[in-house]
N, C-alpha and C positions, 0 to 999 in steps of 0.2 A: 798231776798227769792222772790221763783216764786207764781203762783198763786195758786197751790196745797196746798205749805206748808201753804199759809197765811193763807186759808180758813181752814187748820186744824190746826194753833193757834189759830183762835179765838174761834172755836169747843171746843177746849178743857179748854177755858178759860170760854164758855157759859156753858159747861157744867159741871165745879166745881163750878159754882155761876150764873144761870139763872137769878136772880133778883138784880142783884147788884145797890147800894146808895150809894151816897155821906155820907160824915161824916160831914159834916155841920150842926149844928142844927138851925132851921126855923121853924116858923110856918105857913108861908103865902108865896105868889108870891113877895111879898116886902119885907120882914123879909131876907128872902133868896136871895134877890138883895143885902140889908145892908154885909150881910153876907161875902156873894162872894168878895164885894167890900174891906172888912176888911180882908178877906183870905189874901189877897196880901203879897208876903213877910212874910206870917206868919204860926203859923201850924193852922191847920182845930181846933186841943184842946184846943190849948190857946184862938182861936178866942172864940170856944163854952164854955168856963168857964166866959167870958165876955157876950156873946149875951144872955145864958141862963136870967140871972136875967133881963136884959136890955129889953126881947123881950115879956114878963110875963106884961112888964106896958107900952111898944109899941112896937107897930105891923103894923101903917100905917102911911104914911107920915104926916097927919095933927099931928097926936100926936110926932112925931119927929119935929117938928116946934115946940112943944109948948115946948117938952123941951128944946129944944135948943142946940148951941156948947159948951158953956161952959160945961153945965150937960153932955152933951154928952161925950165930953173929958175926963170926970172922971169918966164915964162908963169903957170906951175903952180903961183907960190908958196904961193897962197892955201889949195892943198891940202896935207889933211895927208902928213905923210912923201914932199914932194915932192924930195927930193933925191936918195932911194934910186930914186924912182918915174922922175923924168926919168931916172939912170944906166942902169935897165933898158930905160926907153925907146929910148934913146939905141943899145944893145947888141941889141934884140928888134931895130929897125930896120936894123942893120949883119948882122945874121944871117938878114934874111928878104931883102934882098938877094944876097949872099952865098950862097944855098943853098936858094932857092925861088924864083926871078925876082924876086922882091917883090911877091909875091903872097900870100897869108894858107894858111895850109895847112887841109885839111880834114880832117885826122885828129886826135882828141886827143892820139895819142900827139907827133904833127909839134909841133902846139902845144905841148906842155910841155917842148920844147928852146926852148923861147923864153928870153930873161932874164925873169924878172917874172912868167912865165906859171904859175899850178900849175891844179889840177884842175878847180877854181869857174869862172875864167877862162876855162878852155880850153870847159866846157860852156857857160858863157851864148854863149860866139861860135858855137859849132857850132850852138847855136839859134836864135840870134837871124841870122846871116850865110848861114848853111847848111842851116836848117829843118831839123838832125838832133831828135828826141826828150829831147834832153837835160834831165838835173834839176841845176841848181846850186844848191847849197843853203846860203842867207846865213842870215844872222841871222832873217830874218821867216820862211822856208821851216823850221829849225828850229824856229821858237816854234810855229808853226801847227799844225806836225806831230805836237808832242809835245802842245800844249793841247790842244788837238781827240780826241788820238787814232786821227786819221788813219795815220800811221807814228812812232809814238814809238821812238825811239834815243838812248843816250846821247850818241855824236857823229855829227859830220856824216855822217861817209861810211857810217856805220851807216840814218842816214833818209835816204842819195840811195839805198842800196841795197832799203831797203826802198819807195820811192817806187817806184821802179824796178820791183819786183813787185806791186803793189797795184794803180797807173793802169791803165785801162781803156785799149785800144791808143786807141780815139777819141779819146783828151780828151791823152794823151802828147803833140804838139805843142806846145800851149799851157800844159801844166799848171803850168810853170816860171812863168810870167808871172801865171797865175791867184793861186797863190800868194802870193808876192811882193806881187799888187797886195792880198789880200786881208790880210795879216800889215801891211803900209803903213797900208791907211788906216779896215779896220774890227778885225780881231784884232790890235789895237795892244797892246804893251809893258805898260803901266801901267794903262790904261785900255781896255780894249776892248769895240768897239760893239755889245755881242752885242743891243740890244733891234733894231737895222737888219743885224743878220747872216742874209743869206738859207740861210745851216745850223747857224742854231742848236740848233733840234732834234734835230740830227745829231751834235753836237757832245758828246765826253764830259766835257767842263771844268764842276770844281762850283761856283767862284765867279764863277759869269754875271751880268755888270751888264745887268740887266732896268730899270735906272733910264731915263724916259723922259729923250732928250737936250735 
């Protein structure tokens, strides 16, 4: 996709949804971090079902440590990989208390020192909590970037690096959410809704589904 089409691609997504928001439930920076860790290989809807009652009682690293790993496991047992995730959350909570004055750090490097936090999780937290123009490439963004020809790449990191280069500055703040939401609700994996897509004419996908819904 050329520079002109790329600009138009994001201009249309921005016009359609000027202030996009993530769909994970959270109450502060700490609960956002926990929610993002829990969302790995799980749906936002499934995570929210478990975290809403949890975050009503536990909204700080200290409270999570008092809750303990066993009770945390019970609270999130409906989420995939809940045993490992509970271990990571207790570990990152302890590290936040010990090394960061119980505050979520504001750099990717520091975030990645926390148990269970990789580059993608760090990018999500930086974007949502602190407004950083980061791109966290999940399955939706990877699919949209390759299918449309926006930022093709064989690996998640290759797509991320390509997106960082091509997204116009004015759109970088919200690009992460626009692409995720577009992939989740329009450019779906099995049956993309090309007929109702605002960027259909810019898309390079050859097997478009243009049948009426």
